[in-house]
KEVO-74051 format. One record per residue: residue in three letters; x, y, z of N, C-alpha, C, O in turn. Coordinates in nm, 2 decimals. Atoms other than C-alpha are relative to their C-alpha. Example, Ala and Ser with C-alpha at 12.3 -4.5 7.8 and 13.67 -1.06 7.14 Angstrom:
SITE, type, n_px, n_py, n_pz, ca_px, ca_py, ca_pz, c_px, c_py, c_pz, o_px, o_py, o_pz
SITE, ALA, 0.09, -0.12, 0.00, 1.23, -0.45, 0.78, 0.09, 0.12, 0.00, 0.19, 0.12, 0.07 .
SITE, SER, -0.09, -0.11, 0.00, 1.37, -0.11, 0.71, -0.08, 0.11, 0.08, -0.03, 0.22, 0.09 .
***
This chain:
SITE, type, n_px, n_py, n_pz, ca_px, ca_py, ca_pz, c_px, c_py, c_pz, o_px, o_py, o_pz
SITE, UNK, 0.08, -0.12, 0.00, 0.00, 0.00, 0.00, 0.09, 0.13, 0.00, 0.03, 0.24, -0.02 .
SITE, UNK, -0.09, -0.12, -0.01, 0.30, 0.23, 0.03, 0.01, 0.08, -0.13, 0.04, 0.20, -0.12 .
SITE, UNK, -0.01, -0.07, 0.13, 0.29, 0.32, -0.34, -0.13, 0.07, -0.03, -0.14, 0.15, -0.13 .
SITE, UNK, 0.13, -0.07, 0.03, -0.08, 0.44, -0.32, 0.01, 0.14, 0.06, 0.08, 0.17, 0.16 .
SITE, UNK, 0.01, -0.14, -0.06, -0.16, 0.81, -0.26, -0.06, -0.02, 0.14, -0.15, -0.10, 0.16 .
SITE, UNK, 0.04, 0.01, -0.14, -0.21, 0.85, 0.11, -0.12, 0.08, 0.04, -0.18, 0.06, 0.14 .
SITE, UNK, 0.12, -0.08, -0.02, -0.49, 1.11, 0.08, -0.07, 0.01, -0.14, -0.01, -0.01, -0.24 .
SITE, UNK, 0.06, -0.03, 0.13, -0.75, 1.19, -0.18, 0.06, 0.13, -0.06, 0.12, 0.21, 0.01 .
SITE, UNK, -0.05, -0.12, 0.07, -0.64, 1.45, -0.44, -0.08, 0.12, 0.04, -0.20, 0.11, 0.08 .
SITE, UNK, 0.08, -0.12, -0.03, -0.74, 1.81, -0.38, -0.12, 0.01, -0.10, -0.12, -0.04, -0.21 .
SITE, UNK, 0.12, -0.03, 0.08, -1.08, 1.92, -0.50, 0.01, 0.15, -0.05, 0.12, 0.21, -0.01 .
SITE, UNK, -0.01, -0.14, 0.04, -1.15, 2.26, -0.66, 0.02, 0.10, 0.12, 0.10, 0.20, 0.11 .
SITE, UNK, -0.01, -0.09, -0.11, -1.18, 2.42, -0.31, 0.07, -0.06, 0.12, 0.11, 0.02, 0.21 .
SITE, UNK, -0.04, 0.06, -0.12, -1.04, 2.17, -0.06, 0.13, -0.08, -0.02, 0.16, -0.14, -0.13 .
SITE, UNK, -0.12, 0.09, 0.00, -0.71, 1.99, 0.03, -0.01, -0.09, 0.12, -0.08, -0.06, 0.22 .
SITE, UNK, 0.00, 0.10, -0.10, -0.66, 1.68, 0.24, 0.14, -0.03, 0.05, 0.23, -0.02, -0.03 .
SITE, UNK, -0.13, 0.04, -0.05, -0.38, 1.58, 0.47, -0.02, -0.09, 0.13, -0.13, -0.08, 0.19 .
SITE, UNK, 0.01, 0.08, -0.12, -0.31, 1.33, 0.75, 0.00, 0.09, 0.13, 0.07, 0.19, 0.13 .
SITE, UNK, 0.00, -0.07, -0.12, -0.39, 1.46, 1.10, 0.13, -0.03, 0.08, 0.19, -0.14, 0.07 .
SITE, UNK, -0.11, 0.02, -0.10, -0.10, 1.51, 1.35, -0.04, 0.06, 0.13, -0.15, 0.13, 0.14 .
SITE, UNK, 0.03, -0.06, -0.13, -0.09, 1.61, 1.71, 0.00, 0.15, 0.00, -0.06, 0.22, 0.09 .
SITE, UNK, 0.00, -0.15, 0.01, -0.02, 1.97, 1.60, -0.14, 0.05, -0.04, -0.16, 0.17, -0.03 .
SITE, UNK, 0.14, -0.04, 0.04, -0.39, 1.97, 1.48, -0.09, 0.00, 0.12, -0.21, 0.02, 0.11 .
SITE, UNK, 0.09, 0.02, -0.12, -0.52, 1.93, 1.84, -0.09, 0.12, 0.03, -0.21, 0.10, 0.05 .
SITE, UNK, 0.08, -0.12, -0.03, -0.64, 2.29, 1.88, -0.12, 0.00, -0.09, -0.23, 0.02, -0.05 .
SITE, UNK, 0.11, 0.00, 0.10, -0.85, 2.27, 1.56, -0.09, -0.11, 0.02, -0.21, -0.09, 0.02 .
SITE, UNK, 0.09, 0.12, -0.02, -0.98, 1.92, 1.62, -0.08, 0.01, 0.13, -0.19, -0.03, 0.14 .
SITE, UNK, 0.07, -0.01, -0.13, -1.06, 1.99, 1.99, -0.12, 0.10, -0.02, -0.22, 0.08, 0.04 .
SITE, UNK, 0.11, -0.10, 0.02, -1.26, 2.30, 1.88, -0.11, -0.06, -0.09, -0.23, -0.03, -0.06 .
SITE, UNK, 0.10, 0.06, 0.09, -1.44, 2.11, 1.60, -0.08, -0.11, 0.08, -0.20, -0.10, 0.08 .
SITE, UNK, 0.07, 0.11, -0.07, -1.52, 1.80, 1.81, -0.06, 0.04, 0.13, -0.15, -0.03, 0.19 .
SITE, UNK, 0.06, -0.05, -0.13, -1.60, 2.00, 2.12, -0.11, 0.10, -0.02, -0.17, 0.15, 0.07 .
SITE, UNK, 0.11, -0.10, 0.03, -1.85, 2.23, 1.94, -0.14, -0.07, 0.01, -0.16, -0.17, -0.06 .
SITE, UNK, 0.14, 0.06, -0.01, -2.21, 2.15, 2.05, -0.08, 0.00, -0.13, -0.16, -0.10, -0.15 .
SITE, UNK, 0.07, 0.00, 0.13, -2.34, 2.25, 1.71, 0.05, -0.11, -0.09, -0.03, -0.18, -0.15 .
SITE, UNK, -0.05, 0.10, 0.09, -2.11, 2.02, 1.52, -0.03, -0.14, 0.05, -0.06, -0.23, -0.03 .
SITE, UNK, 0.01, 0.14, -0.06, -2.16, 1.73, 1.76, -0.15, -0.02, 0.05, -0.17, -0.11, 0.13 .
SITE, UNK, 0.14, 0.01, -0.05, -2.54, 1.78, 1.81, -0.07, -0.14, -0.02, -0.16, -0.17, 0.05 .
SITE, UNK, 0.06, 0.13, 0.02, -2.62, 1.43, 1.67, 0.09, -0.11, 0.06, 0.06, -0.23, 0.04 .
SITE, UNK, -0.08, 0.10, -0.08, -2.36, 1.26, 1.89, -0.05, 0.00, 0.15, -0.12, 0.10, 0.18 .
SITE, UNK, 0.05, -0.01, -0.14, -2.42, 1.17, 2.26, 0.04, 0.13, 0.07, -0.03, 0.18, 0.15 .
SITE, UNK, -0.05, -0.12, -0.06, -2.21, 1.47, 2.36, 0.12, 0.05, -0.08, 0.19, -0.03, -0.15 .
SITE, UNK, -0.13, -0.04, 0.06, -1.92, 1.69, 2.24, 0.11, -0.07, 0.06, 0.10, -0.12, 0.18 .
SITE, UNK, -0.13, 0.07, -0.05, -1.57, 1.55, 2.29, 0.08, 0.10, 0.08, 0.08, 0.22, 0.05 .
SITE, UNK, -0.09, -0.08, -0.07, -1.33, 1.68, 2.54, 0.13, 0.01, -0.08, 0.15, -0.05, -0.18 .
SITE, UNK, -0.13, -0.02, 0.07, -0.98, 1.80, 2.44, 0.08, -0.14, 0.00, 0.14, -0.18, -0.10 .
SITE, UNK, -0.07, 0.13, -0.01, -0.84, 1.46, 2.57, -0.06, -0.10, -0.10, 0.01, -0.17, -0.17 .
SITE, UNK, 0.07, 0.08, 0.10, -1.10, 1.28, 2.35, 0.04, 0.04, -0.14, 0.05, -0.05, -0.23 .
SITE, UNK, -0.05, -0.04, 0.13, -1.00, 1.49, 2.05, 0.14, -0.05, -0.03, 0.17, -0.09, -0.14 .
SITE, UNK, -0.14, 0.06, 0.02, -0.64, 1.38, 2.10, -0.01, -0.15, -0.03, 0.06, -0.20, -0.12 .
SITE, UNK, 0.03, 0.14, 0.03, -0.77, 1.02, 2.11, -0.05, -0.02, -0.14, -0.01, -0.12, -0.21 .
SITE, UNK, 0.05, 0.00, 0.14, -0.95, 1.09, 1.78, 0.11, 0.01, -0.10, 0.12, -0.07, -0.20 .
SITE, UNK, -0.11, -0.02, 0.09, -0.63, 1.21, 1.62, 0.09, -0.13, 0.00, 0.13, -0.18, -0.10 .
SITE, UNK, -0.08, 0.12, -0.02, -0.44, 0.90, 1.76, -0.07, -0.12, -0.07, 0.00, -0.20, -0.14 .
SITE, UNK, 0.08, 0.10, 0.07, -0.72, 0.67, 1.63, 0.02, 0.01, -0.15, 0.04, -0.09, -0.22 .
SITE, UNK, -0.02, -0.02, 0.14, -0.69, 0.82, 1.28, 0.14, -0.03, -0.04, 0.16, -0.09, -0.15 .
SITE, UNK, -0.14, 0.03, 0.04, -0.31, 0.79, 1.28, 0.02, -0.15, 0.00, 0.10, -0.20, -0.08 .
SITE, UNK, 0.00, 0.15, 0.00, -0.35, 0.42, 1.37, -0.06, -0.05, -0.13, -0.01, -0.14, -0.19 .
SITE, UNK, 0.07, 0.04, 0.13, -0.60, 0.39, 1.08, 0.09, 0.02, -0.12, 0.10, -0.06, -0.21 .
SITE, UNK, -0.09, -0.02, 0.11, -0.35, 0.55, 0.84, 0.10, -0.11, -0.01, 0.13, -0.16, -0.12 .
SITE, UNK, -0.11, 0.10, -0.01, -0.08, 0.30, 0.95, -0.06, -0.14, -0.03, 0.00, -0.21, -0.11 .
SITE, UNK, 0.05, 0.14, 0.00, -0.30, -0.01, 0.98, -0.09, -0.03, -0.13, -0.09, -0.14, -0.18 .
SITE, UNK, 0.10, 0.01, 0.10, -0.57, 0.05, 0.71, 0.05, 0.06, -0.14, 0.00, 0.03, -0.24 .
SITE, UNK, -0.04, -0.07, 0.12, -0.40, 0.29, 0.47, -0.09, 0.12, -0.03, -0.08, 0.18, -0.13 .
SITE, UNK, 0.09, -0.11, 0.01, -0.68, 0.54, 0.52, -0.05, 0.04, 0.14, -0.03, -0.04, 0.24 .
SITE, UNK, 0.06, -0.04, -0.12, -0.87, 0.73, 0.79, -0.07, 0.13, -0.03, -0.10, 0.16, -0.14 .
SITE, UNK, 0.05, -0.14, 0.02, -1.03, 1.07, 0.85, 0.11, 0.09, -0.02, 0.21, 0.09, 0.06 .
SITE, UNK, -0.10, -0.10, 0.03, -0.82, 1.34, 0.70, -0.04, 0.14, 0.04, -0.16, 0.17, 0.04 .
SITE, UNK, 0.03, -0.14, -0.03, -0.79, 1.70, 0.80, -0.03, 0.07, -0.14, 0.04, 0.05, -0.24 .
SITE, UNK, 0.04, -0.07, 0.12, -0.96, 1.92, 0.54, 0.02, 0.15, 0.02, -0.02, 0.21, 0.12 .
SITE, UNK, -0.02, -0.15, 0.00, -0.85, 2.28, 0.46, -0.04, 0.06, -0.13, -0.05, -0.01, -0.23 .
SITE, UNK, 0.03, -0.07, 0.12, -0.95, 2.54, 0.21, 0.13, 0.02, -0.08, 0.23, 0.06, -0.02 .
SITE, UNK, -0.12, -0.02, 0.08, -0.70, 2.55, -0.08, 0.04, 0.14, -0.01, 0.16, 0.17, -0.02 .
SITE, UNK, -0.03, -0.14, 0.03, -0.72, 2.93, -0.13, 0.06, 0.07, 0.12, 0.14, 0.15, 0.11 .
SITE, UNK, -0.04, -0.07, -0.13, -0.66, 3.03, 0.24, 0.07, -0.09, 0.10, 0.14, -0.04, 0.19 .
SITE, UNK, -0.06, 0.09, -0.10, -0.54, 2.72, 0.42, -0.09, -0.02, 0.12, -0.05, -0.09, 0.22 .
SITE, UNK, 0.09, 0.00, -0.11, -0.83, 2.77, 0.66, -0.05, -0.14, 0.03, -0.08, -0.22, -0.06 .
SITE, UNK, 0.05, 0.13, -0.05, -0.93, 2.46, 0.87, -0.15, -0.01, -0.03, -0.22, 0.08, 0.02 .
SITE, UNK, 0.14, 0.02, 0.02, -1.26, 2.33, 0.75, -0.06, -0.11, 0.09, -0.17, -0.09, 0.14 .
SITE, UNK, 0.05, 0.11, -0.08, -1.30, 2.00, 0.94, 0.08, -0.13, -0.03, 0.20, -0.12, -0.06 .
SITE, UNK, -0.06, 0.13, 0.04, -1.23, 1.63, 0.88, -0.10, -0.07, -0.09, -0.22, -0.05, -0.08 .
SITE, UNK, 0.08, 0.09, 0.09, -1.35, 1.38, 0.62, 0.09, -0.11, -0.04, 0.21, -0.10, -0.06 .
SITE, UNK, -0.08, 0.12, 0.04, -1.24, 1.03, 0.53, -0.08, -0.13, 0.01, -0.20, -0.13, 0.02 .
SITE, UNK, 0.04, 0.14, 0.00, -1.28, 0.66, 0.55, 0.04, -0.07, 0.13, 0.16, -0.07, 0.16 .
SITE, UNK, -0.03, 0.08, -0.12, -1.30, 0.44, 0.86, -0.08, -0.13, 0.00, -0.19, -0.13, -0.04 .
SITE, UNK, 0.08, 0.12, -0.01, -1.39, 0.08, 0.92, -0.10, 0.02, 0.12, -0.06, 0.06, 0.23 .
SITE, UNK, 0.10, -0.01, -0.10, -1.71, 0.07, 1.12, -0.09, -0.13, 0.01, -0.13, -0.18, -0.10 .
SITE, UNK, 0.08, 0.12, -0.02, -1.91, -0.22, 1.27, -0.14, 0.04, 0.03, -0.17, 0.12, 0.12 .
SITE, UNK, 0.15, -0.02, -0.03, -2.29, -0.22, 1.25, -0.06, -0.13, 0.00, -0.06, -0.21, -0.10 .
SITE, UNK, 0.08, 0.12, -0.01, -2.49, -0.51, 1.37, 0.09, -0.12, -0.04, 0.04, -0.21, -0.12 .
SITE, UNK, -0.08, 0.11, 0.02, -2.19, -0.75, 1.35, 0.07, 0.00, -0.14, 0.15, -0.09, -0.16 .
SITE, UNK, -0.06, 0.00, 0.13, -2.08, -0.65, 1.00, 0.09, 0.13, -0.01, 0.04, 0.24, 0.02 .
SITE, UNK, -0.08, -0.12, 0.02, -1.78, -0.42, 0.93, 0.01, 0.04, -0.14, 0.04, -0.04, -0.23 .
SITE, UNK, -0.01, -0.06, 0.13, -1.79, -0.19, 0.63, 0.08, 0.12, 0.02, 0.11, 0.17, 0.13 .
SITE, UNK, -0.08, -0.13, 0.00, -1.59, 0.12, 0.54, -0.11, 0.11, -0.01, -0.19, 0.11, -0.10 .
SITE, UNK, 0.09, -0.11, 0.00, -1.78, 0.44, 0.62, 0.07, 0.12, -0.04, 0.19, 0.14, -0.02 .
SITE, UNK, -0.05, -0.13, 0.03, -1.73, 0.78, 0.47, -0.06, 0.09, 0.11, -0.18, 0.09, 0.13 .
SITE, UNK, 0.05, -0.08, -0.11, -1.76, 1.03, 0.76, 0.06, 0.15, -0.02, 0.16, 0.17, -0.09 .
SITE, UNK, -0.03, -0.14, 0.02, -1.74, 1.41, 0.78, -0.05, 0.09, 0.11, -0.15, 0.06, 0.17 .
SITE, UNK, 0.03, -0.11, -0.09, -1.74, 1.70, 1.02, 0.05, 0.13, -0.05, 0.17, 0.14, -0.09 .
SITE, UNK, -0.04, -0.13, 0.05, -1.74, 2.06, 0.91, -0.03, 0.10, 0.11, -0.13, 0.10, 0.18 .
SITE, UNK, 0.02, -0.10, -0.09, -1.70, 2.36, 1.13, -0.13, 0.07, -0.01, -0.18, 0.09, -0.12 .
SITE, UNK, 0.14, -0.05, 0.00, -2.03, 2.51, 1.23, -0.01, 0.13, -0.09, -0.11, 0.14, -0.17 .
SITE, UNK, 0.00, -0.12, 0.08, -1.95, 2.85, 1.06, 0.01, -0.02, -0.15, -0.01, 0.07, -0.22 .
SITE, UNK, -0.02, 0.03, 0.14, -1.87, 2.68, 0.73, -0.10, -0.10, -0.05, -0.10, -0.14, -0.17 .
SITE, UNK, 0.10, 0.10, 0.04, -2.17, 2.44, 0.72, -0.09, 0.07, -0.10, -0.11, 0.19, -0.10 .
SITE, UNK, 0.10, -0.05, 0.10, -2.42, 2.48, 0.43, 0.06, 0.06, -0.12, -0.01, 0.12, -0.20 .
SITE, UNK, -0.08, -0.06, 0.12, -2.15, 2.58, 0.17, 0.04, -0.11, -0.09, 0.12, -0.09, -0.18 .
SITE, UNK, -0.04, 0.11, 0.09, -2.11, 2.23, 0.01, 0.13, -0.06, 0.03, 0.17, -0.15, -0.04 .
SITE, UNK, -0.13, 0.06, -0.03, -1.78, 2.15, 0.18, -0.01, -0.15, 0.03, 0.07, -0.23, -0.01 .
SITE, UNK, 0.01, 0.14, -0.04, -1.90, 1.82, 0.33, -0.03, -0.09, -0.13, 0.03, -0.19, -0.14 .
SITE, UNK, 0.03, 0.07, 0.13, -2.04, 1.71, -0.01, 0.12, -0.01, -0.08, 0.15, -0.12, -0.14 .
SITE, UNK, -0.12, 0.00, 0.08, -1.73, 1.81, -0.19, 0.11, -0.10, 0.05, 0.17, -0.17, -0.02 .
SITE, UNK, -0.10, 0.08, -0.07, -1.50, 1.64, 0.06, -0.04, -0.15, -0.01, 0.04, -0.24, -0.04 .
SITE, UNK, 0.05, 0.14, 0.00, -1.71, 1.32, 0.09, 0.00, -0.06, -0.14, 0.04, -0.18, -0.15 .
SITE, UNK, -0.01, 0.06, 0.14, -1.73, 1.28, -0.29, 0.14, -0.03, -0.04, 0.17, -0.13, -0.10 .
SITE, UNK, -0.14, 0.03, 0.02, -1.35, 1.30, -0.31, 0.04, -0.13, 0.07, 0.12, -0.21, 0.02 .
SITE, UNK, -0.04, 0.13, -0.08, -1.32, 1.03, -0.04, -0.07, -0.12, -0.06, -0.01, -0.23, -0.07 .
SITE, UNK, 0.07, 0.11, 0.07, -1.58, 0.81, -0.22, 0.08, -0.04, -0.12, 0.10, -0.16, -0.15 .
SITE, UNK, -0.08, 0.03, 0.12, -1.38, 0.84, -0.54, 0.13, -0.06, 0.03, 0.18, -0.16, -0.03 .
SITE, UNK, -0.13, 0.05, -0.05, -1.05, 0.77, -0.35, -0.03, -0.15, 0.04, 0.05, -0.24, 0.01 .
SITE, UNK, 0.03, 0.14, -0.04, -1.22, 0.46, -0.20, -0.01, -0.09, -0.12, 0.04, -0.21, -0.12 .
SITE, UNK, 0.03, 0.08, 0.12, -1.33, 0.33, -0.54, 0.12, -0.01, -0.09, 0.16, -0.12, -0.12 .
SITE, UNK, -0.09, -0.01, 0.11, -1.06, 0.44, -0.77, 0.15, -0.04, 0.04, 0.22, -0.09, -0.04 .
SITE, UNK, -0.14, 0.02, -0.04, -0.74, 0.42, -0.56, 0.00, -0.13, 0.10, 0.09, -0.21, 0.08 .
SITE, UNK, -0.01, 0.11, -0.10, -0.82, 0.17, -0.27, -0.07, -0.12, -0.05, -0.06, -0.23, 0.01 .
SITE, UNK, 0.07, 0.12, 0.05, -1.04, -0.06, -0.48, -0.11, -0.05, 0.09, -0.15, -0.17, 0.08 .
SITE, UNK, 0.11, 0.04, -0.08, -1.32, -0.07, -0.23, -0.13, -0.03, -0.08, -0.15, 0.03, -0.19 .
SITE, UNK, 0.12, 0.04, 0.07, -1.65, -0.24, -0.34, -0.13, 0.05, 0.06, -0.23, 0.05, 0.00 .
SITE, UNK, 0.12, -0.05, -0.07, -1.89, -0.09, -0.09, 0.04, 0.11, 0.10, 0.15, 0.11, 0.15 .
SITE, UNK, -0.02, -0.11, -0.09, -1.92, 0.23, 0.11, -0.13, 0.03, 0.07, -0.24, 0.03, 0.01 .
SITE, UNK, 0.12, -0.04, -0.08, -2.16, 0.33, 0.39, 0.02, 0.13, 0.06, 0.13, 0.19, 0.07 .
SITE, UNK, 0.00, -0.11, -0.09, -2.25, 0.63, 0.59, -0.10, -0.04, 0.11, -0.21, -0.08, 0.08 .
SITE, UNK, 0.09, 0.03, -0.11, -2.40, 0.58, 0.94, -0.04, 0.13, 0.06, 0.04, 0.21, 0.11 .
SITE, UNK, 0.05, -0.14, -0.03, -2.62, 0.87, 1.03, -0.12, -0.01, 0.10, -0.21, -0.10, 0.08 .
SITE, UNK, 0.11, -0.01, -0.09, -2.85, 0.95, 1.32, -0.13, 0.04, -0.07, -0.12, 0.12, -0.16 .
SITE, UNK, 0.13, -0.03, 0.07, -3.22, 0.97, 1.21, -0.03, 0.15, -0.01, -0.09, 0.19, -0.11 .
SITE, UNK, 0.03, -0.14, 0.00, -3.25, 1.34, 1.30, 0.10, 0.08, -0.08, 0.07, 0.20, -0.11 .
SITE, UNK, -0.10, -0.08, 0.07, -2.94, 1.44, 1.11, -0.03, 0.01, -0.15, 0.04, -0.06, -0.23 .
SITE, UNK, 0.04, -0.01, 0.14, -3.11, 1.54, 0.78, 0.11, 0.06, -0.08, 0.12, 0.02, -0.20 .
SITE, UNK, -0.10, -0.05, 0.09, -2.82, 1.75, 0.65, 0.10, -0.11, -0.04, 0.15, -0.11, -0.15 .
SITE, UNK, -0.10, 0.11, 0.03, -2.58, 1.45, 0.68, -0.06, -0.10, -0.10, 0.01, -0.15, -0.19 .
SITE, UNK, 0.07, 0.09, 0.09, -2.84, 1.23, 0.51, 0.00, 0.05, -0.14, 0.02, -0.02, -0.24 .
SITE, UNK, 0.00, -0.06, 0.13, -2.86, 1.48, 0.22, 0.14, -0.01, -0.06, 0.15, -0.04, -0.18 .
SITE, UNK, -0.13, 0.02, 0.06, -2.48, 1.47, 0.18, 0.02, -0.14, -0.05, 0.07, -0.16, -0.16 .
SITE, UNK, -0.02, 0.14, 0.04, -2.48, 1.09, 0.17, -0.08, -0.03, -0.13, -0.02, -0.09, -0.22 .
SITE, UNK, 0.08, 0.02, 0.12, -2.76, 1.09, -0.09, 0.06, 0.07, -0.12, 0.06, 0.02, -0.23 .
SITE, UNK, -0.06, -0.07, 0.11, -2.58, 1.36, -0.30, 0.12, -0.07, -0.06, 0.15, -0.06, -0.18 .
SITE, UNK, -0.12, 0.07, 0.05, -2.27, 1.15, -0.32, -0.03, -0.15, -0.05, 0.06, -0.23, -0.07 .
SITE, UNK, 0.03, 0.13, 0.06, -2.46, 0.84, -0.43, -0.02, -0.11, 0.10, -0.01, -0.23, 0.07 .
SITE, UNK, 0.03, 0.10, -0.10, -2.53, 0.66, -0.10, -0.14, 0.01, 0.05, -0.17, 0.09, 0.14 .
SITE, UNK, 0.14, -0.01, -0.05, -2.90, 0.61, -0.07, -0.03, -0.07, 0.13, 0.05, -0.16, 0.17 .
SITE, UNK, 0.04, 0.07, -0.12, -3.08, 0.50, 0.24, -0.01, -0.15, -0.03, -0.07, -0.19, -0.13 .
SITE, UNK, 0.01, 0.15, 0.01, -3.04, 0.12, 0.29, -0.08, -0.06, 0.11, -0.17, -0.14, 0.08 .
SITE, UNK, 0.08, 0.07, -0.11, -3.18, 0.03, 0.63, 0.02, 0.08, 0.13, 0.11, 0.16, 0.15 .
SITE, UNK, -0.01, -0.05, -0.14, -3.24, 0.13, 0.99, 0.08, -0.10, 0.08, 0.08, -0.22, 0.04 .
SITE, UNK, -0.09, 0.09, -0.08, -2.99, -0.02, 1.24, 0.02, 0.06, 0.14, -0.04, 0.17, 0.17 .
SITE, UNK, -0.04, -0.04, -0.13, -2.86, 0.01, 1.59, 0.15, 0.01, 0.01, 0.22, -0.09, -0.02 .
SITE, UNK, -0.14, -0.02, -0.01, -2.51, 0.15, 1.65, 0.06, -0.09, 0.11, -0.02, -0.14, 0.20 .
SITE, UNK, -0.06, 0.08, -0.10, -2.26, -0.03, 1.87, -0.02, 0.07, 0.14, -0.02, 0.00, 0.24 .
SITE, UNK, 0.03, -0.06, -0.13, -2.34, 0.23, 2.14, -0.15, 0.00, 0.03, -0.20, 0.06, 0.13 .
SITE, UNK, 0.14, 0.02, -0.03, -2.71, 0.13, 2.12, -0.09, 0.11, -0.06, -0.21, 0.11, -0.03 .
SITE, UNK, 0.08, -0.11, 0.05, -2.83, 0.44, 1.93, -0.06, -0.04, -0.13, 0.00, -0.11, -0.21 .
SITE, UNK, 0.05, 0.02, 0.14, -3.07, 0.42, 1.63, 0.07, 0.08, -0.10, 0.11, 0.19, -0.08 .
SITE, UNK, -0.07, -0.07, 0.11, -2.90, 0.50, 1.31, -0.07, -0.04, -0.14, -0.14, -0.14, -0.14 .
SITE, UNK, 0.04, 0.03, 0.13, -2.98, 0.51, 0.94, 0.13, -0.04, -0.08, 0.23, 0.04, -0.07 .
SITE, UNK, -0.12, 0.04, 0.08, -2.73, 0.32, 0.71, -0.03, 0.04, -0.14, -0.13, -0.01, -0.20 .
SITE, UNK, 0.00, -0.04, 0.14, -2.68, 0.48, 0.37, 0.11, -0.08, -0.06, 0.22, -0.09, -0.01 .
SITE, UNK, -0.11, 0.09, 0.06, -2.48, 0.25, 0.13, -0.01, -0.01, -0.15, -0.12, 0.02, -0.21 .
SITE, UNK, 0.00, 0.03, 0.14, -2.38, 0.18, -0.22, 0.12, -0.09, -0.04, 0.22, -0.10, 0.03 .
SITE, UNK, -0.11, 0.07, 0.06, -2.17, -0.06, -0.42, 0.08, 0.10, -0.08, 0.03, 0.19, -0.15 .
SITE, UNK, -0.09, -0.10, 0.07, -1.87, 0.12, -0.57, 0.04, -0.07, -0.13, 0.12, 0.00, -0.21 .
***
């Protein structure tokens, strides 16, 4: 896997890179924001945000992918994270495309643009055959992003933490 690109290529507006511990301030602000995390059980603490970075760094090493840090190409401004992670739902592990965009930048198409680039990277570079998005039922904006990138609703399920979720999925 070492000869494969380690991140999706840039989009017209966005660039991707691997997270490092130097990104803790941005990631702690993102994952600690009650608006960004409103569909999660609760916002994450700074320590949990560091754990999030460490989890993604392990994913880069062990899987060859993870959630990447997303920035605007024109300004370098931190947008959020987006990428691919193995996720287990009801005993089956699939690769999920996931995304978090700073509250002040939501509604501008960044999640859709980043998620589409990650979908294409999963299919064209990593050779994945299936991609899912696991979304809380009330999270209509995230469901719209999944549908826009070609992941229609597949089924209702229960997450590992016992929460009801909607699984959006497609064959790649």
